[in-house]
C-alpha positions in Angstrom: 98.6 -130.2 -64.7 96.2 -132.3 -63.0 95.6 -133.3 -59.3 96.4 -137.0 -59.1 94.3 -139.3 -56.7 97.5 -139.5 -54.3 97.2 -135.8 -53.8 100.3 -134.9 -56.0 100.3 -132.8 -59.1 100.7 -134.6 -62.7 102.4 -132.5 -64.9 103.9 -132.5 -68.5 107.6 -132.1 -69.1 108.8 -128.7 -68.7 105.5 -127.4 -67.8 105.3 -123.9 -66.3 104.0 -123.7 -63.0 102.5 -120.9 -60.9 101.9 -120.9 -57.1 100.0 -117.9 -55.5 99.6 -117.7 -51.8 97.2 -115.2 -50.2 96.5 -114.3 -46.8 93.1 -113.2 -45.7 94.4 -110.9 -42.6 97.6 -109.3 -42.0 100.3 -110.2 -41.5 101.5 -112.6 -44.1 103.9 -114.9 -42.2 104.3 -117.7 -44.5 107.5 -119.3 -45.8 108.4 -121.3 -48.8 111.1 -124.0 -48.8 113.6 -124.4 -51.5 112.3 -126.2 -54.5 113.8 -129.6 -54.8 114.8 -130.7 -58.5 113.9 -127.6 -60.0 114.2 -123.8 -59.1 112.1 -120.9 -58.6 111.9 -118.9 -61.9 110.5 -115.8 -60.2 109.0 -114.6 -56.6 106.8 -111.6 -56.8 105.0 -109.9 -53.8 102.2 -107.9 -55.4 100.9 -106.6 -52.2 101.7 -107.4 -48.5 99.5 -110.3 -48.3 100.1 -112.0 -51.6 103.3 -114.0 -52.8 103.4 -115.5 -56.3 106.1 -118.0 -57.6 106.7 -119.7 -60.7 108.9 -122.7 -61.8 109.4 -124.9 -64.6 108.9 -128.7 -64.1 111.6 -131.1 -64.9 111.8 -132.4 -68.4 112.1 -136.1 -67.7 109.0 -138.3 -67.5 109.1 -139.9 -64.0 111.0 -137.3 -62.2 109.6 -134.9 -59.8 109.9 -131.5 -58.1 108.7 -130.6 -54.6 108.4 -127.7 -52.0 106.8 -126.8 -48.8 105.2 -124.1 -47.3 105.1 -123.2 -43.6 102.0 -121.1 -42.8 102.0 -119.0 -39.5 99.3 -117.2 -37.9 99.9 -114.2 -35.5 97.3 -113.9 -32.9 96.0 -110.6 -31.6 97.1 -109.1 -28.0 94.3 -111.2 -26.5 95.6 -114.6 -28.3 93.0 -114.5 -30.7 92.8 -115.1 -34.6 90.6 -113.3 -37.0 87.6 -115.6 -37.7 88.3 -114.9 -41.4 91.8 -115.4 -41.3 93.3 -118.3 -43.7 95.9 -118.8 -46.3 94.6 -120.0 -49.7 97.2 -121.5 -52.1 96.3 -121.6 -55.8 98.5 -123.7 -58.1 98.0 -123.7 -61.7 99.7 -125.0 -64.9 99.6 -124.6 -68.5 97.7 -127.7 -69.1 94.7 -129.3 -67.8 91.4 -128.1 -65.6 91.8 -125.7 -62.9 92.7 -127.5 -59.5 90.7 -126.5 -56.5 92.6 -124.2 -54.2 94.1 -125.4 -50.9 93.0 -123.4 -47.8 94.7 -123.3 -44.5 93.3 -122.0 -41.3 94.4 -121.0 -37.8 95.7 -122.2 -35.3 98.2 -123.8 -35.0 101.1 -123.1 -37.6 100.8 -125.5 -40.4 103.0 -126.9 -43.0 102.1 -128.3 -46.4 104.2 -130.2 -48.9 103.6 -130.1 -52.7 104.8 -132.8 -55.3 104.8 -132.3 -58.9 105.2 -135.7 -60.9 106.3 -135.5 -64.5 103.9 -137.8 -66.6 
């Protein structure tokens, strides 16, 4: 897997992809969309602040798989967010160099889309 200049990810046919979403400060309030042109192989919550999902990229060169994550941040009683609060999304594949993590900070709630192009 590699990060392409257009911001999408380039993957090999049938490459196994791992998506780890971690929240720095409770509560975890993120939501993954359905995976388009593939399906989630596994969904695991190893703790209250982490979600790990895996999927297999399509097998046909030129096809793509996409999903989105909605990141919500819940303020405290005074309407403030912890200064250290953030989500960190780490995406890895079976091939290529590590890709820098995607960090999402409050406020407001945010949405990110991720696309994987089979090369």
